[in-house]
MDAnalysis code that builds the backbone (N, CA, C; Angstrom):
import MDAnalysis as mda
import numpy as np

u = mda.Universe.empty(210, n_residues=70, atom_resindex=np.repeat(np.arange(70), 3), trajectory=True)
u.add_TopologyAttr("name", ["N", "CA", "C"] * 70)
u.add_TopologyAttr("resid", np.arange(1, 71))
u.add_TopologyAttr("resname", ["UNK", "UNK", "UNK", "UNK", "UNK", "UNK", "UNK", "UNK", "UNK", "UNK", "UNK", "UNK", "UNK", "UNK", "UNK", "UNK", "UNK", "UNK", "UNK", "UNK", "UNK", "UNK", "UNK", "UNK", "UNK", "UNK", "UNK", "UNK", "UNK", "UNK", "UNK", "UNK", "UNK", "UNK", "UNK", "UNK", "UNK", "UNK", "UNK", "UNK", "UNK", "UNK", "UNK", "UNK", "UNK", "UNK", "UNK", "UNK", "UNK", "UNK", "UNK", "UNK", "UNK", "UNK", "UNK", "UNK", "UNK", "UNK", "UNK", "UNK", "UNK", "UNK", "UNK", "UNK", "UNK", "UNK", "UNK", "UNK", "UNK", "UNK"])
u.atoms.positions = np.array([
    [-83.591, 29.624, -15.348],
    [-83.156, 29.830, -16.710],
    [-83.015, 31.310, -16.994],
    [-83.933, 32.115, -16.500],
    [-83.894, 33.549, -16.767],
    [-82.685, 34.205, -16.116],
    [-82.155, 33.610, -15.055],
    [-80.979, 34.180, -14.395],
    [-79.759, 34.126, -15.299],
    [-79.696, 33.111, -16.163],
    [-78.545, 32.938, -17.044],
    [-78.642, 33.790, -18.299],
    [-79.762, 34.452, -18.507],
    [-79.983, 35.212, -19.736],
    [-79.791, 36.703, -19.472],
    [-79.320, 37.396, -20.490],
    [-79.187, 38.841, -20.369],
    [-80.553, 39.487, -20.580],
    [-80.650, 40.754, -20.256],
    [-81.908, 41.474, -20.432],
    [-82.357, 41.461, -21.885],
    [-81.415, 41.572, -22.791],
    [-81.753, 41.584, -24.223],
    [-82.305, 40.223, -24.639],
    [-81.703, 39.151, -24.141],
    [-82.182, 37.810, -24.476],
    [-83.603, 37.597, -23.947],
    [-83.863, 38.088, -22.741],
    [-85.204, 37.955, -22.164],
    [-86.217, 38.741, -22.986],
    [-85.847, 39.956, -23.403],
    [-86.755, 40.760, -24.220],
    [-87.000, 40.117, -25.580],
    [-85.982, 39.509, -26.166],
    [-86.160, 38.810, -27.445],
    [-87.116, 37.628, -27.282],
    [-86.974, 36.899, -26.183],
    [-87.840, 35.762, -25.925],
    [-89.289, 36.231, -25.744],
    [-89.479, 37.320, -25.008],
    [-90.823, 37.862, -24.819],
    [-91.410, 38.342, -26.139],
    [-90.595, 38.957, -26.981],
    [-91.060, 39.430, -28.284],
    [-91.509, 38.260, -29.155],
    [-90.761, 37.175, -29.153],
    [-91.139, 35.998, -29.931],
    [-92.470, 35.428, -29.432],
    [-92.649, 35.401, -28.123],
    [-93.909, 34.903, -27.565],
    [-95.070, 35.803, -27.974],
    [-94.877, 37.111, -27.929],
    [-95.933, 38.035, -28.329],
    [-96.264, 37.897, -29.816],
    [-95.269, 37.640, -30.641],
    [-95.524, 37.426, -32.073],
    [-96.387, 36.183, -32.294],
    [-96.149, 35.145, -31.489],
    [-96.961, 33.935, -31.598],
    [-98.395, 34.218, -31.141],
    [-98.528, 34.958, -30.045],
    [-99.850, 35.212, -29.478],
    [-100.696, 36.129, -30.344],
    [-100.070, 37.065, -31.052],
    [-100.847, 38.009, -31.861],
    [-101.501, 37.307, -33.052],
    [-100.930, 36.198, -33.491],
    [-101.510, 35.485, -34.632],
    [-102.541, 34.438, -34.202],
    [-102.766, 34.287, -32.910],
    [-103.748, 33.328, -32.401],
    [-105.156, 33.840, -32.692],
    [-105.998, 33.012, -33.320],
    [-107.360, 33.464, -33.587],
    [-108.129, 33.669, -32.278],
    [-108.928, 34.714, -32.233],
    [-109.675, 35.065, -31.024],
    [-111.174, 34.947, -31.280],
    [-111.906, 34.594, -30.265],
    [-113.365, 34.533, -30.321],
    [-113.915, 35.592, -29.376],
    [-115.013, 36.232, -29.717],
    [-115.603, 37.206, -28.797],
    [-116.103, 36.527, -27.518],
    [-115.983, 37.232, -26.413],
    [-116.406, 36.691, -25.127],
    [-117.895, 36.359, -25.150],
    [-118.688, 37.153, -25.851],
    [-120.126, 36.901, -25.894],
    [-120.428, 35.531, -26.508],
    [-119.668, 35.128, -27.503],
    [-119.893, 33.826, -28.131],
    [-119.378, 32.697, -27.254],
    [-118.178, 32.844, -26.724],
    [-117.612, 31.764, -25.929],
    [-118.371, 31.568, -24.626],
    [-118.839, 32.647, -24.009],
    [-119.596, 32.482, -22.762],
    [-120.926, 31.782, -23.031],
    [-121.540, 32.085, -24.176],
    [-122.791, 31.404, -24.535],
    [-122.533, 29.913, -24.755],
    [-121.427, 29.585, -25.437],
    [-121.071, 28.182, -25.666],
    [-120.819, 27.455, -24.352],
    [-120.134, 28.108, -23.422],
    [-119.847, 27.489, -22.130],
    [-121.142, 27.256, -21.352],
    [-122.046, 28.227, -21.374],
    [-123.319, 28.074, -20.667],
    [-124.132, 26.922, -21.249],
    [-124.163, 26.813, -22.565],
    [-124.896, 25.715, -23.205],
    [-124.286, 24.363, -22.842],
    [-122.960, 24.286, -22.834],
    [-122.287, 23.037, -22.490],
    [-122.578, 22.661, -21.041],
    [-122.532, 23.628, -20.144],
    [-122.803, 23.355, -18.729],
    [-124.232, 22.858, -18.531],
    [-125.175, 23.469, -19.204],
    [-126.571, 23.042, -19.085],
    [-126.768, 21.644, -19.641],
    [-126.077, 21.319, -20.744],
    [-126.207, 19.991, -21.335],
    [-125.565, 18.923, -20.447],
    [-124.491, 19.267, -19.755],
    [-123.771, 18.288, -18.937],
    [-124.260, 18.252, -17.497],
    [-125.196, 19.113, -17.132],
    [-125.609, 19.208, -15.729],
    [-126.288, 17.934, -15.224],
    [-126.920, 17.183, -16.103],
    [-127.608, 15.968, -15.663],
    [-126.632, 14.902, -15.174],
    [-125.430, 14.900, -15.690],
    [-124.454, 13.884, -15.300],
    [-123.310, 14.458, -14.456],
    [-123.387, 15.726, -14.098],
    [-122.335, 16.361, -13.320],
    [-122.501, 16.002, -11.847],
    [-121.507, 15.317, -11.295],
    [-121.598, 14.872, -9.906],
    [-121.555, 16.029, -8.915],
    [-121.005, 17.157, -9.315],
    [-121.012, 18.309, -8.417],
    [-122.409, 18.885, -8.262],
    [-123.270, 18.660, -9.249],
    [-124.642, 19.159, -9.192],
    [-125.584, 18.090, -8.644],
    [-125.484, 16.879, -9.185],
    [-126.417, 15.821, -8.796],
    [-126.003, 15.094, -7.526],
    [-124.731, 15.115, -7.202],
    [-124.246, 14.405, -6.032],
    [-123.930, 12.956, -6.344],
    [-123.242, 12.317, -5.426],
    [-122.862, 10.913, -5.581],
    [-123.890, 10.063, -4.842],
    [-124.416, 9.023, -5.485],
    [-125.370, 8.149, -4.791],
    [-124.714, 7.516, -3.556],
    [-125.502, 7.339, -2.501],
    [-124.963, 6.796, -1.252],
    [-124.315, 5.434, -1.440],
    [-124.879, 4.613, -2.320],
    [-124.320, 3.273, -2.487],
    [-122.989, 3.277, -3.231],
    [-122.630, 4.382, -3.893],
    [-121.364, 4.465, -4.627],
    [-120.375, 5.431, -3.983],
    [-120.718, 5.993, -2.851],
    [-119.873, 6.974, -2.194],
    [-118.959, 6.276, -1.191],
    [-117.647, 6.204, -1.490],
    [-116.734, 5.537, -0.557],
    [-116.487, 6.362, 0.709],
    [-116.868, 7.635, 0.701],
    [-116.616, 8.510, 1.849],
    [-117.870, 8.763, 2.681],
    [-118.891, 7.982, 2.448],
    [-120.140, 8.145, 3.191],
    [-119.890, 7.874, 4.665],
    [-120.322, 8.777, 5.535],
    [-120.090, 8.548, 6.968],
    [-120.917, 7.370, 7.478],
    [-120.385, 6.726, 8.458],
    [-121.089, 5.602, 9.084],
    [-122.296, 6.156, 9.843],
    [-123.384, 5.405, 9.803],
    [-124.571, 5.831, 10.535],
    [-124.436, 5.406, 11.988],
    [-125.024, 6.165, 12.838],
    [-124.977, 5.835, 14.256],
    [-124.668, 7.075, 15.069],
    [-124.772, 6.935, 16.326],
    [-124.531, 8.055, 17.221],
    [-123.114, 8.092, 17.724],
    [-122.877, 9.002, 18.599],
    [-121.571, 9.135, 19.221],
    [-121.426, 8.115, 20.342],
    [-120.229, 7.663, 20.537],
    [-119.933, 6.757, 21.641],
    [-119.272, 7.582, 22.730],
    [-119.896, 7.628, 23.893],
    [-119.339, 8.399, 25.004],
    [-118.773, 7.409, 26.008],
    [-117.526, 7.605, 26.334],
    [-116.908, 6.710, 27.305],
    [-116.577, 7.421, 28.572],
])
């Protein structure tokens, strides 16, 4: 799409995007990082990346047994 547009058209499009972004409400990083940390701690009990998948519900559990040498 940008190939079909002139440089002026591209700059106008970028200016419109910047006008939209400047009016977006912002939160301080200190507040949002605290919120994210609290959410992660609250969800950690049910997070499968932390607790792992129980063996009886894991479809990718390796078969038990040794190697077969032929």
